[in-house]
C-alpha positions as a printed NumPy array, in Angstrom:
array([[168.291,  34.529,  84.403],
       [167.437,  38.103,  83.514],
       [167.719,  40.845,  86.107],
       [164.662,  42.091,  87.928],
       [162.846,  44.883,  86.167],
       [163.697,  48.295,  87.654],
       [161.561,  50.099,  90.159],
       [160.78 ,  53.63 ,  89.05 ],
       [159.926,  56.906,  90.681],
       [160.158,  58.128,  94.233],
       [156.409,  58.183,  94.622],
       [154.542,  55.058,  95.721],
       [153.654,  52.732,  92.876],
       [155.744,  54.628,  90.34 ],
       [153.346,  57.563,  89.986],
       [154.548,  60.996,  88.949],
       [154.48 ,  63.663,  91.648],
       [152.156,  65.641,  89.369],
       [149.61 ,  62.805,  89.449],
       [149.825,  62.516,  93.216],
       [149.287,  66.246,  93.625],
       [146.191,  66.609,  91.467],
       [144.481,  63.261,  91.839],
       [144.649,  62.637,  95.578],
       [146.296,  65.677,  97.117],
       [149.547,  63.793,  97.845],
       [147.696,  61.321, 100.066],
       [150.676,  58.975, 100.315],
       [152.818,  61.745, 101.801],
       [150.318,  62.547, 104.531],
       [149.734,  60.628, 107.716],
       [147.744,  57.427, 107.238],
       [144.157,  58.372, 108.217],
       [143.511,  54.999, 109.839],
       [145.147,  55.181, 113.248],
       [142.761,  52.695, 114.875],
       [144.032,  49.779, 116.915],
       [141.016,  47.63 , 115.983],
       [140.948,  46.12 , 119.467],
       [138.335,  43.774, 120.921],
       [137.233,  42.742, 117.446],
       [135.83 ,  39.401, 118.534],
       [133.621,  40.937, 121.208],
       [132.328,  43.587, 118.836],
       [131.572,  41.068, 116.082],
       [129.707,  38.792, 118.443],
       [127.683,  41.684, 119.821],
       [126.856,  42.998, 116.37 ],
       [125.745,  39.621, 115.078],
       [123.608,  38.917, 118.136],
       [121.621,  42.094, 117.61 ],
       [120.404,  41.117, 114.174],
       [116.716,  40.356, 114.056],
       [117.185,  37.394, 111.736],
       [120.311,  35.227, 111.818],
       [121.11 ,  33.217, 108.75 ],
       [123.112,  30.05 , 109.112],
       [125.987,  31.887, 107.478],
       [126.219,  34.201, 110.484],
       [127.376,  31.245, 112.571],
       [129.962,  30.529, 109.922],
       [131.102,  34.143, 110.009],
       [131.432,  34.198, 113.786],
       [133.529,  31.038, 113.664],
       [135.718,  32.559, 110.97 ],
       [136.203,  35.706, 113.028],
       [137.336,  33.555, 115.931],
       [140.064,  32.127, 113.714],
       [138.526,  28.852, 112.543],
       [140.064,  27.472, 109.353],
       [137.603,  27.256, 106.493],
       [138.244,  25.52 , 103.186],
       [137.891,  27.709, 100.108],
       [134.157,  27.997,  99.525],
       [133.292,  25.485, 102.262],
       [131.642,  26.291, 105.583],
       [132.593,  24.536, 108.798],
       [130.047,  22.007, 109.882],
       [128.547,  21.922, 106.398],
       [130.498,  19.177, 104.683],
       [127.431,  18.004, 102.81 ],
       [126.974,  21.373, 101.133],
       [128.65 ,  21.755,  97.738],
       [131.781,  23.885,  97.886],
       [131.618,  27.118,  95.914],
       [135.236,  26.616,  94.846],
       [137.415,  23.494,  95.065],
       [140.098,  23.268,  97.725],
       [143.855,  23.813,  97.577],
       [145.719,  22.597,  94.543],
       [142.769,  23.295,  92.286],
       [143.666,  24.05 ,  88.692],
       [147.328,  24.613,  89.246],
       [148.262,  23.152,  85.854],
       [148.908,  19.562,  84.845],
       [151.769,  20.129,  82.435],
       [149.359,  19.795,  79.504],
       [149.326,  23.477,  78.616],
       [148.256,  23.819,  74.984],
       [147.698,  27.534,  74.468],
       [146.064,  30.59 ,  75.904],
       [142.558,  30.475,  77.329],
       [139.717,  31.336,  74.979],
       [139.335,  35.105,  74.945],
       [143.065,  35.636,  75.599],
       [144.52 ,  34.254,  72.373],
       [146.461,  37.291,  71.267],
       [150.185,  37.992,  71.1  ],
       [150.961,  39.757,  74.372],
       [152.172,  43.329,  74.086],
       [155.672,  43.763,  75.457],
       [156.271,  46.229,  78.294],
       [157.236,  49.557,  76.731],
       [157.408,  53.325,  77.209],
       [155.942,  54.368,  73.846],
       [153.84 ,  57.522,  73.65 ],
       [150.94 ,  55.631,  72.139],
       [148.229,  53.114,  72.826],
       [150.01 ,  49.922,  71.819],
       [147.803,  46.945,  70.906],
       [148.51 ,  43.37 ,  69.739],
       [149.375,  42.574,  66.155],
       [146.216,  42.278,  64.071],
       [144.228,  44.752,  66.186],
       [143.11 ,  48.291,  65.359],
       [141.981,  51.229,  67.48 ],
       [140.336,  54.619,  67.441],
       [139.682,  57.477,  69.833],
       [135.978,  57.422,  70.679],
       [135.799,  60.768,  72.47 ],
       [138.272,  63.272,  73.92 ],
       [138.268,  65.825,  76.666],
       [136.45 ,  68.86 ,  75.315],
       [134.561,  67.165,  72.494],
       [131.059,  68.723,  72.352],
       [128.235,  66.4  ,  73.382],
       [125.34 ,  68.758,  74.185],
       [123.386,  70.963,  71.825],
       [124.982,  74.362,  71.503],
       [128.356,  73.33 ,  72.87 ],
       [131.22 ,  74.676,  70.754],
       [134.107,  72.699,  69.298],
       [137.022,  72.414,  71.695],
       [139.505,  75.269,  71.553],
       [142.183,  75.033,  74.252],
       [142.95 ,  78.744,  73.862],
       [139.307,  79.76 ,  74.343],
       [138.033,  77.603,  77.161],
       [135.062,  78.664,  79.264],
       [132.959,  77.102,  81.992],
       [129.85 ,  77.35 ,  79.826],
       [131.551,  75.542,  76.941],
       [133.051,  72.854,  79.196],
       [129.658,  72.131,  80.766],
       [128.492,  70.979,  77.321],
       [131.698,  69.129,  76.445],
       [133.154,  65.786,  77.497],
       [134.884,  66.181,  80.866],
       [138.497,  65.745,  81.889],
       [140.291,  62.576,  83.064],
       [137.725,  59.943,  82.154],
       [137.849,  56.984,  84.526],
       [134.973,  54.492,  84.886],
       [133.151,  53.455,  81.706],
       [130.067,  51.407,  81.046],
       [128.105,  50.748,  77.871],
       [124.349,  50.199,  78.006],
       [122.078,  49.021,  75.184],
       [119.948,  51.531,  73.306],
       [116.758,  49.959,  72.029],
       [115.368,  51.154,  68.744],
       [118.626,  52.659,  67.475],
       [120.59 ,  49.98 ,  65.684],
       [124.325,  50.051,  66.17 ],
       [124.106,  52.554,  69.024],
       [124.779,  52.253,  72.748],
       [124.836,  54.634,  75.691],
       [128.279,  55.334,  77.091],
       [128.518,  56.484,  80.706],
       [131.844,  57.941,  81.832],
       [132.926,  59.714,  84.953],
       [135.661,  62.316,  85.29 ],
       [137.898,  61.867,  88.294],
       [139.906,  65.062,  88.581],
       [141.504,  67.95 ,  86.698],
       [145.185,  68.702,  86.147],
       [145.172,  72.451,  85.715],
       [148.875,  72.623,  84.848],
       [148.19 ,  70.597,  81.697],
       [144.833,  72.252,  80.964],
       [145.62 ,  75.971,  81.083],
       [148.41 ,  78.089,  79.576],
       [150.252,  80.108,  82.173],
       [148.605,  78.366,  85.121],
       [149.76 ,  79.648,  88.514],
       [148.91 ,  77.039,  91.144],
       [149.243,  79.59 ,  93.936],
       [146.856,  82.031,  92.279],
       [144.273,  80.365,  90.023],
       [141.753,  82.642,  88.384],
       [138.004,  82.369,  88.903],
       [137.625,  81.446,  85.236],
       [140.1  ,  78.565,  85.594],
       [138.375,  77.312,  88.732],
       [134.94 ,  77.421,  87.132],
       [136.241,  75.541,  84.079],
       [137.68 ,  72.904,  86.42 ],
       [134.313,  72.608,  88.201],
       [132.699,  71.987,  84.826],
       [135.373,  69.459,  83.795],
       [134.688,  67.286,  86.868],
       [131.653,  65.044,  87.139],
       [129.925,  62.644,  84.782],
       [129.054,  62.3  ,  81.09 ],
       [126.319,  60.385,  79.304],
       [126.85 ,  60.181,  75.541],
       [125.408,  57.954,  72.835],
       [127.998,  56.178,  70.68 ],
       [127.654,  54.5  ,  67.303],
       [129.608,  51.632,  65.774],
       [130.813,  51.316,  62.21 ],
       [130.114,  47.678,  61.389],
       [132.585,  47.699,  58.509],
       [135.63 ,  48.814,  60.492],
       [134.834,  48.335,  64.188],
       [135.238,  52.044,  64.954],
       [133.124,  53.535,  67.719],
       [132.296,  57.241,  67.632],
       [130.302,  59.641,  69.777],
       [126.944,  60.986,  68.597],
       [126.897,  64.661,  69.602],
       [123.635,  66.43 ,  70.488],
       [121.69 ,  63.195,  71.044],
       [118.705,  63.788,  73.332],
       [120.111,  61.354,  75.938],
       [123.489,  63.089,  76.143],
       [124.087,  64.803,  79.482],
       [126.81 ,  66.421,  81.579],
       [126.91 ,  66.587,  85.371],
       [129.516,  68.859,  86.931],
       [130.727,  70.071,  90.336],
       [127.771,  72.464,  90.41 ],
       [124.955,  70.205,  89.114],
       [122.156,  69.194,  91.466],
       [122.289,  65.786,  93.147],
       [119.91 ,  64.238,  95.684],
       [120.888,  62.51 ,  98.908],
       [118.671,  59.477,  99.497],
       [118.495,  56.613, 101.949],
       [118.678,  56.38 , 105.74 ],
       [121.087,  59.298, 106.317],
       [119.33 ,  61.755, 104.012],
       [118.174,  64.756, 106.029],
       [120.608,  64.048, 108.874],
       [121.968,  67.006, 110.801],
       [125.396,  65.759, 109.721],
       [124.493,  66.572, 106.103],
       [122.886,  69.982, 106.553],
       [124.608,  73.179, 105.447],
       [123.631,  76.843, 105.265],
       [122.883,  76.402, 101.557],
       [120.878,  73.214, 102.163],
       [119.166,  73.164, 105.569],
       [117.271,  70.01 , 104.498],
       [120.396,  67.864, 104.133],
       [119.036,  66.337, 100.934],
       [120.356,  68.427,  98.033],
       [124.028,  68.562,  97.022],
       [125.738,  70.604,  94.353],
       [128.106,  68.466,  92.378],
       [130.088,  65.273,  92.504],
       [133.871,  65.128,  92.947],
       [136.744,  62.773,  92.212],
       [134.7  ,  59.957,  90.712],
       [136.657,  56.756,  90.242],
       [135.454,  53.212,  89.505],
       [131.786,  52.281,  89.543],
       [129.396,  49.631,  88.357],
       [126.424,  48.761,  86.189],
       [123.174,  47.634,  87.764],
       [120.982,  44.793,  86.446],
       [118.154,  47.332,  86.148],
       [120.093,  49.532,  83.73 ],
       [121.616,  52.356,  85.742],
       [125.22 ,  53.4  ,  86.279],
       [126.958,  53.652,  89.644],
       [129.942,  55.92 ,  90.259],
       [132.087,  56.142,  93.395],
       [133.327,  59.449,  94.826],
       [136.914,  58.825,  95.908],
       [139.576,  61.384,  96.959],
       [137.094,  64.148,  97.753],
       [139.061,  65.225, 100.841],
       [141.639,  67.195,  98.837],
       [139.098,  69.799,  97.71 ],
       [138.366,  71.053, 101.235],
       [140.46 ,  73.609, 103.08 ],
       [141.308,  74.711, 106.612],
       [140.601,  71.508, 108.519],
       [143.355,  72.48 , 110.958],
       [141.365,  75.591, 111.914],
       [138.116,  73.779, 112.718],
       [137.365,  74.556, 116.359],
       [135.336,  71.492, 117.393],
       [137.831,  68.704, 118.299],
       [135.347,  65.913, 117.503],
       [134.626,  67.356, 114.071],
       [138.351,  67.805, 113.464],
       [139.016,  64.165, 114.386],
       [136.299,  62.93 , 112.022],
       [137.712,  65.078, 109.226],
       [141.195,  63.694, 109.886],
       [139.909,  60.12 , 109.548],
       [138.951,  61.054, 105.991],
       [142.32 ,  62.662, 105.251],
       [141.39 ,  66.3  , 105.825],
       [143.994,  68.328, 107.668],
       [146.066,  71.445, 107.177],
       [145.198,  74.771, 105.65 ],
       [144.619,  75.864, 102.056],
       [143.622,  73.273,  99.475],
       [145.796,  72.555,  96.464],
       [143.326,  74.033,  93.983],
       [142.299,  76.997,  96.194],
       [138.604,  76.54 ,  95.429],
       [137.746,  77.888,  98.873],
       [138.673,  81.345,  97.57 ],
       [135.724,  81.219,  95.195],
       [133.087,  79.215,  97.094],
       [132.731,  79.108, 100.895],
       [131.437,  75.56 , 100.831],
       [135.009,  74.342, 100.333],
       [136.148,  76.104, 103.537],
       [135.607,  73.716, 106.45 ],
       [135.689,  76.516, 109.017],
       [132.595,  77.952, 107.339],
       [130.821,  74.768, 106.225],
       [132.174,  71.782, 108.212],
       [129.353,  69.514, 106.992],
       [129.961,  70.126, 103.29 ],
       [132.636,  67.433, 103.138],
       [130.108,  64.93 , 104.537],
       [128.094,  65.358, 101.352],
       [130.85 ,  63.718,  99.286],
       [132.31 ,  60.212,  99.41 ],
       [129.129,  58.435,  98.302],
       [128.072,  56.117,  95.506],
       [126.119,  58.039,  92.881],
       [123.391,  56.357,  90.82 ],
       [122.506,  57.777,  87.404],
       [119.631,  56.769,  85.128],
       [121.122,  57.295,  81.641],
       [117.789,  56.631,  79.926],
       [115.952,  59.506,  81.612],
       [117.353,  62.865,  80.484],
       [115.323,  64.659,  83.15 ],
       [116.367,  62.54 ,  86.14 ],
       [118.399,  63.882,  89.052],
       [121.328,  61.634,  90.091],
       [121.148,  60.225,  93.606],
       [123.83 ,  59.781,  96.244],
       [122.981,  56.528,  98.049],
       [123.712,  56.953, 101.76 ],
       [122.842,  53.329, 102.61 ],
       [126.085,  52.288, 100.866],
       [128.211,  54.245, 103.329],
       [130.639,  57.108, 102.958],
       [134.328,  56.535, 102.27 ],
       [136.718,  56.831,  99.337],
       [134.637,  54.697,  97.014],
       [136.624,  52.956,  94.308],
       [133.927,  50.604,  93.118],
       [130.28 ,  49.643,  93.381],
       [129.589,  46.49 ,  91.413],
       [126.285,  44.652,  92.005],
       [125.18 ,  41.059,  91.681],
       [121.833,  39.489,  92.592],
       [120.953,  36.968,  95.254],
       [118.92 ,  33.907,  94.283],
       [115.737,  35.746,  95.298],
       [116.648,  38.873,  93.292],
       [118.096,  41.242,  95.899],
       [121.095,  43.31 ,  94.766],
       [124.383,  42.991,  96.607],
       [126.978,  45.709,  95.973],
       [130.715,  45.194,  96.602],
       [132.841,  48.273,  97.331],
       [136.47 ,  49.171,  98.036],
       [137.856,  52.089, 100.051],
       [140.999,  53.236,  98.258],
       [143.299,  54.189, 101.11 ],
       [146.286,  52.491, 102.713],
       [145.07 ,  50.299, 105.585],
       [141.387,  50.754, 104.828],
       [138.644,  48.258, 104.159],
       [136.306,  46.657, 101.685],
       [132.556,  46.461, 102.112],
       [129.328,  45.088, 100.759],
       [125.707,  46.182, 100.88 ],
       [122.809,  43.701, 100.767],
       [119.48 ,  45.203,  99.765],
       [116.309,  44.202, 101.578],
       [114.26 ,  44.61 ,  98.374],
       [113.971,  42.415,  95.32 ],
       [114.49 ,  43.716,  91.832],
       [111.439,  43.9  ,  89.592],
       [112.012,  42.562,  86.089],
       [110.991,  44.383,  82.949],
       [111.138,  47.934,  81.627],
       [107.771,  49.162,  82.799],
       [107.561,  52.508,  84.548],
       [106.561,  50.776,  87.779],
       [109.577,  48.455,  87.575],
       [112.001,  51.307,  86.963],
       [110.584,  53.393,  89.795],
       [110.77 ,  50.445,  92.169],
       [114.294,  49.492,  91.137],
       [115.5  ,  53.033,  91.74 ],
       [114.783,  52.454,  95.447],
       [116.749,  49.21 ,  95.793],
       [119.927,  50.843,  97.082],
       [118.183,  52.816,  99.829],
       [117.254,  49.913, 102.126],
       [119.396,  47.045, 103.359],
       [122.439,  46.152, 105.454],
       [125.934,  47.589, 105.124],
       [128.83 ,  45.248, 106.014],
       [132.613,  45.464, 106.287],
       [135.037,  42.566, 105.805],
       [137.315,  40.927, 108.346],
       [139.793,  38.356, 107.024],
       [141.674,  35.646, 108.888],
       [144.565,  33.672, 107.409],
       [144.882,  29.917, 107.937],
       [148.685,  29.759, 108.208],
       [150.826,  30.158, 111.337],
       [151.753,  33.796, 111.886],
       [155.449,  32.88 , 111.817],
       [155.079,  31.816, 108.156],
       [153.914,  35.293, 107.086],
       [157.214,  37.138, 107.397],
       [156.546,  40.097, 105.063],
       [158.751,  38.78 , 102.251],
       [155.916,  37.342, 100.177],
       [157.214,  33.799, 100.623],
       [154.337,  31.332, 100.335],
       [153.392,  29.553, 103.553],
       [153.872,  25.804, 103.86 ],
       [150.355,  25.042, 102.586],
       [151.234,  26.645,  99.242],
       [148.716,  29.502,  99.201],
       [147.847,  32.726, 100.934],
       [144.29 ,  31.925, 101.958],
       [141.82 ,  31.78 , 104.8  ],
       [138.31 ,  32.659, 105.893],
       [136.364,  35.807, 106.567],
       [133.264,  37.345, 108.039],
       [131.049,  40.186, 106.912],
       [130.47 ,  42.355, 109.97 ],
       [127.137,  44.236, 109.895],
       [127.425,  47.987, 110.476],
       [123.864,  49.205, 110.028],
       [120.491,  48.076, 108.706],
       [118.151,  50.896, 107.783],
       [117.85 ,  53.135, 110.833],
       [119.365,  50.501, 113.155],
       [123.055,  50.683, 114.026],
       [125.016,  47.521, 114.822],
       [128.03 ,  49.491, 116.079],
       [128.134,  50.289, 119.795],
       [128.242,  54.   , 120.532],
       [127.224,  55.124, 117.048],
       [123.805,  55.957, 115.642],
       [122.84 ,  54.64 , 112.225],
       [123.281,  58.12 , 110.72 ],
       [126.778,  58.289, 112.176],
       [127.592,  54.861, 110.747],
       [126.578,  55.903, 107.24 ],
       [128.248,  59.322, 107.319],
       [131.371,  58.25 , 109.236],
       [131.615,  54.7  , 107.91 ],
       [135.37 ,  54.475, 108.349],
       [135.014,  55.138, 112.076],
       [132.325,  52.467, 112.34 ],
       [134.552,  49.944, 110.555],
       [137.425,  50.84 , 112.876],
       [135.272,  50.056, 115.885],
       [134.323,  46.572, 114.714],
       [137.851,  45.48 , 113.849],
       [137.751,  45.25 , 110.067],
       [140.913,  44.072, 108.279],
       [143.286,  46.796, 107.131],
       [144.016,  46.175, 103.463],
       [146.56 ,  47.393, 100.895],
       [144.37 ,  49.971,  99.127],
       [141.262,  48.006,  98.111],
       [140.217,  49.477,  94.79 ],
       [137.916,  47.866,  92.241],
       [135.836,  44.904,  93.482],
       [134.076,  42.77 ,  90.857],
       [132.028,  39.563,  91.081],
       [132.458,  37.103,  88.231],
       [129.199,  36.791,  86.271],
       [130.063,  33.138,  85.569],
       [131.123,  31.847,  88.985],
       [130.026,  34.472,  91.504],
       [133.525,  34.648,  92.966],
       [134.541,  38.18 ,  93.883],
       [137.887,  39.687,  92.888],
       [139.419,  42.581,  94.834],
       [142.223,  44.677,  93.334],
       [144.642,  45.733,  96.091],
       [146.858,  48.263,  94.356],
       [149.848,  48.677,  96.694],
       [150.911,  49.924, 100.121],
       [154.457,  51.143, 100.577],
       [153.698,  51.761, 104.264],
       [152.951,  48.117, 105.1  ],
       [155.41 ,  47.03 , 107.777],
       [156.909,  50.506, 108.266],
       [157.631,  51.774, 111.769],
       [154.371,  52.27 , 113.613],
       [152.333,  50.701, 110.785],
       [150.647,  47.298, 110.599],
       [152.916,  44.521, 109.407],
       [152.207,  41.843, 106.849],
       [149.295,  39.455, 107.265],
       [148.187,  36.594, 105.06 ],
       [145.882,  38.75 , 102.893],
       [148.544,  41.468, 102.624],
       [151.71 ,  39.365, 102.777],
       [154.457,  41.784, 101.681],
       [155.961,  44.663, 103.581],
       [156.704,  47.811, 101.557],
       [154.231,  46.472,  99.001],
       [154.885,  48.387,  95.777],
       [153.109,  46.093,  93.33 ],
       [149.823,  44.998,  94.92 ],
       [147.78 ,  41.816,  94.698],
       [144.393,  40.491,  93.603],
       [142.249,  38.666,  96.134],
       [139.664,  36.024,  95.192],
       [136.687,  35.609,  97.498],
       [133.994,  32.909,  97.545],
       [130.843,  33.573,  99.55 ],
       [129.703,  30.625, 101.651],
       [127.294,  28.406,  99.736],
       [127.771,  30.803,  96.802],
       [125.224,  33.092,  98.472],
       [126.009,  36.804,  97.955],
       [124.077,  37.584, 101.15 ],
       [126.126,  35.159, 103.265],
       [127.824,  36.387, 106.422],
       [130.988,  34.389, 105.836],
       [133.387,  33.692, 102.988],
       [136.593,  31.961, 102.039],
       [139.405,  33.836, 100.323],
       [142.795,  33.36 ,  98.722],
       [145.235,  35.536,  96.843],
       [144.849,  34.963,  93.114],
       [147.795,  37.144,  92.056],
       [150.674,  38.647,  93.997],
       [151.863,  41.129,  91.408],
       [155.28 ,  42.301,  90.26 ],
       [158.16 ,  41.019,  88.199],
       [157.786,  37.254,  87.607],
       [161.502,  36.921,  88.394],
       [160.829,  38.244,  91.891],
       [160.34 ,  35.315,  94.293],
       [157.641,  37.248,  96.158],
       [155.256,  37.131,  93.172],
       [152.569,  34.522,  92.57 ],
       [150.304,  33.959,  89.561],
       [147.567,  31.578,  90.642],
       [150.056,  28.721,  90.556],
       [150.8  ,  29.218,  86.832],
       [154.455,  28.956,  85.71 ],
       [155.97 ,  32.376,  86.325],
       [158.213,  32.28 ,  83.272],
       [155.124,  32.352,  81.02 ],
       [153.327,  35.488,  82.272],
       [153.465,  39.198,  81.526],
       [154.854,  41.371,  84.336],
       [152.051,  43.284,  86.077],
       [152.224,  45.961,  88.766],
       [149.609,  47.959,  90.699],
       [146.239,  46.402,  89.738],
       [143.461,  48.979,  89.816],
       [140.291,  48.381,  87.79 ],
       [139.006,  44.903,  86.937],
       [136.386,  43.569,  84.537],
       [135.292,  40.251,  83.059],
       [134.818,  39.003,  79.532],
       [132.11 ,  36.538,  78.504],
       [134.539,  33.602,  78.92 ],
       [135.127,  34.33 ,  82.593],
       [138.614,  35.805,  82.18 ],
       [139.555,  38.643,  84.499],
       [140.903,  41.808,  82.854],
       [143.03 ,  44.13 ,  84.959],
       [144.048,  47.707,  84.298],
       [147.013,  49.14 ,  86.166],
       [147.759,  52.44 ,  87.869],
       [151.333,  53.42 ,  88.624],
       [153.3  ,  50.518,  87.155],
       [156.455,  50.356,  89.286],
       [158.349,  48.119,  86.847],
       [159.644,  50.764,  84.462],
       [157.05 ,  50.542,  81.682],
       [153.783,  52.289,  80.891],
       [150.521,  51.203,  82.491],
       [148.39 ,  48.721,  80.624],
       [145.493,  46.301,  80.371],
       [146.003,  42.604,  81.105],
       [143.85 ,  39.507,  80.702],
       [144.179,  36.525,  83.017],
       [142.372,  33.201,  83.04 ],
       [140.579,  32.412,  86.306],
       [139.886,  28.719,  85.623],
       [141.313,  25.733,  83.773],
       [144.895,  24.727,  83.221],
       [145.819,  28.303,  82.243],
       [144.527,  29.787,  85.505],
       [146.846,  32.599,  86.572],
       [148.433,  33.199,  83.159],
       [148.667,  36.995,  82.768],
       [148.789,  38.34 ,  79.195],
       [149.222,  42.029,  78.421],
       [146.701,  43.321,  75.869],
       [147.679,  46.974,  75.568],
       [149.732,  49.797,  77.008],
       [148.78 ,  53.469,  77.291],
       [150.869,  56.559,  76.475],
       [153.548,  58.256,  78.539],
       [152.299,  59.382,  81.942],
       [148.862,  57.831,  81.455],
       [146.829,  55.376,  83.501],
       [144.559,  52.653,  82.131],
       [141.019,  52.995,  83.493],
       [137.471,  51.727,  83.112],
       [137.981,  48.677,  80.891],
       [134.951,  47.304,  79.047],
       [135.467,  43.874,  77.473],
       [132.922,  43.023,  74.812],
       [133.128,  40.001,  72.532],
       [134.324,  42.11 ,  69.583],
       [135.592,  45.282,  71.21 ],
       [137.62 ,  46.503,  74.183],
       [137.26 ,  50.018,  75.546],
       [139.623,  51.78 ,  77.932],
       [139.716,  55.256,  79.42 ],
       [143.17 ,  56.728,  78.91 ],
       [143.514,  58.997,  81.912],
       [146.069,  61.79 ,  82.52 ],
       [148.308,  61.206,  79.464],
       [151.477,  63.268,  79.697],
       [151.194,  63.682,  83.459],
       [154.929,  63.59 ,  84.033],
       [156.903,  65.658,  86.5  ],
       [157.933,  68.955,  84.912],
       [155.241,  68.816,  82.228],
       [152.951,  71.776,  81.62 ],
       [150.55 ,  73.095,  79.01 ],
       [153.445,  74.873,  77.311],
       [155.868,  71.955,  77.654],
       [153.851,  68.743,  77.248],
       [155.422,  65.376,  77.956],
       [153.11 ,  63.577,  75.519],
       [151.799,  64.265,  72.024],
       [148.866,  61.861,  72.401],
       [146.212,  61.628,  71.022],
       [146.38 ,  64.302,  68.301],
       [150.095,  64.603,  67.628],
       [152.791,  67.217,  68.159],
       [151.652,  70.78 ,  68.641],
       [148.27 ,  69.755,  70.047],
       [147.176,  69.85 ,  73.661],
       [147.277,  66.505,  75.497],
       [143.717,  65.204,  76.025],
       [142.431,  62.323,  78.16 ],
       [140.284,  60.137,  75.908],
       [138.295,  56.936,  75.516],
       [139.798,  54.384,  73.103],
       [138.158,  51.422,  71.357],
       [140.172,  48.392,  70.164],
       [139.015,  45.612,  67.831],
       [140.381,  42.865,  65.594],
       [141.142,  43.914,  62.063],
       [139.664,  40.703,  60.67 ],
       [136.339,  41.323,  62.434],
       [136.557,  38.256,  64.669],
       [136.131,  38.224,  68.426],
       [138.7  ,  39.489,  70.896],
       [141.232,  36.806,  71.79 ],
       [139.579,  33.859,  70.028]])
C-alpha cells in the first residue's frame, strides 16, 4: 500500500500565505466571526414557521426534521405514497459490473503534478482565451506591464478571473458572450517595486480598475476548437470598483445603507471580491461579493459598540487595511463611513445583452460572503437561488421568488424578469444527522448505517418587508443576514462555497472546502454533515428537496464525497471503490455537464499537487468515481468551470502566487513564457479529433 500523499503548507488547505493575504485578508488567522451559540433553535424555528401567512405541507416536514426526526433521502415523513426524489441508502453503490467511465468522463485522468502549465488529458488541446490586461473596449491600449494606468485597465480584462458563464449571441454565428468576474488583485505580482506599506495612488487606482466584472464577446474557430476574444464589440463592458451599481429590493433605501456620498441608500460605487455566481434562465449573470471585509479599515476605532459588533460578525476588526485604500478614499475608513461596508456582500445581477444597463445588487438575497448564486425554477416558474457563505462555521441559504418568470425575449418579459430577485423569501439551512452522536467521533469514520446523511429544514428569515426573526426588522435581516441566521440556529458548516442544482435531477450539490478549526478548542466539533475535525480537505454534500420541489421547506441530505487521499480511511467517494479514483482536496466551484456529471474545481489542494478540475459521476454504477481532467500552473487555483459538450473553460486564477514571489522574481512563467509577467487568464480545452468531451 502506498503512503498517504503529503500535506503541504502551513496555511489552511495548502494555500500560499501570499494568497491568504490578498484574497481574504488572512481570514483563517483571525478569530472566527461566528461566535454564536445557536441556542433555542427549535423554539425559534417553530415561531418563525408559525408566522408565515401560507404554510405548505413541506413546512410540517421541515419542523419535524428540525426536531430531529429521521427522514429517508428524498422522502418526507408521513408521505410514504409520494415518490421519493432520490432512492434510499445503498442506492447505486456499484454491483461489481463496472465496465468503464461514465459517458462524459471517458478520458485518461491527468496525474497529480506540480508542472507550471495547464495539463490536460492525452488527445486534448487548449488555448488562452483572454488574459489580464487584454484590451476589450474601444480605445483601450495593448497591455504593457511597465506602463499600466487606471484608464487603460478600465478598458482591459481585469485581474484574477473567477466565475465564468457563456451566453448565446443570436445573429452572430460562432460567437457567445463571456461574463467573467475579477475577485481580487495581488499588487506584489502586478507592480514592479511594490511597497505594501506605502502603495501609490496610481497603484491603488489601477487595482480599483482591475477589480469588478467583464463582459466580452468570444468567437470559436470551428476548425481547431480555439476560442478567442472579440475586442471592441459593442456588448463588451468593464465594471470596476468605481462603476455605478444600484441597490434594489426590500433593503434598498434603508438607513443602514446610506452614506454621506449616497444619502438615498440606493447607489453604490463598485463591486469587490467577486467569487462564484450563476446564470439565470432569463439570460443574466449573477456574481457574489465575497471577502469584501478586508478592504475596510479602522473597525477597532468605531465608537458605537453595536456597530462594532456587527462589523466583527463580518470579519472587520483592527486598524489599517492590507491595501491601504482608506488613504485614498474615505469610504474605506469605517470611522468615517461605517455604513459603506454594508453596501458590499451582495449578489450582483448583470444584463450582458444591454450595454447601457446598470448592474443591480439584490438585497432580497441577503448580505454575507457570497460564494454562489445558482438558480433553478419551481414547477410554476418561480426562480429559487441557492447560495453559500464562504466562512468557517457559516451557513448556506436559498431564496424563493414570489414571482413567476415570463418566457420569451420581448422587452416586457425582460423588464419583468429583471424584478424576479427583488421579491420573495430568504431561508437558511439547518441540518440534522440520523446517526447516534457517539458514532460521529471526528475521525471521518462512517457511521453504522454506512452513510453520513440526514434531514434538514429551510428556516425562513424574511419575506419582503416582513421579518421572521424575533428582534430584527426585515431591513436588519437583509443587511445583517449572518446575525439573523445565528438567531434561528442554522447549521455551522465547513466553508460552504459553490452550490449548484443538477439540471437533470434537481438535486443540489454544496462544495464545503475545508475547516481546519473544526473540533479545535472552543470551536464546534464534528457533526454528521461536517464529520471530520481539523478538516483540511473538505466534502461535497448532496441535497434533495422534499417532493423534488425547490420551494419546499424540508430536504434530505447526504455526503456525496468526503475528499482527500483515497488511501486515507476518512475519505469517501459515493460508495465507489477508493482505489479507482483520483485524489481530490478542497472542492470549491462546481458545475454540471449535459450527462449529469458533476465537475469540481479545487482551491488549495493540500495533497502536494497543483489544483485542478475533476469530473465525477452522480448516478449509475460509476457514481462517486472521481477523474481528474486538468491541473493548473504553479500557485494557481482552478475557478469558474464551464462544461460544454465540445469544450471546457476554466479561469486560471493567481498563477505564480507562491510565498516569496514578486513582480521581479516570479514563481511562474505561465501563460506567456519566461521573461513575461504572470497573468491570470481564461483557458479553453477541447478534443483534438473534434469529438465531444469525455465520450
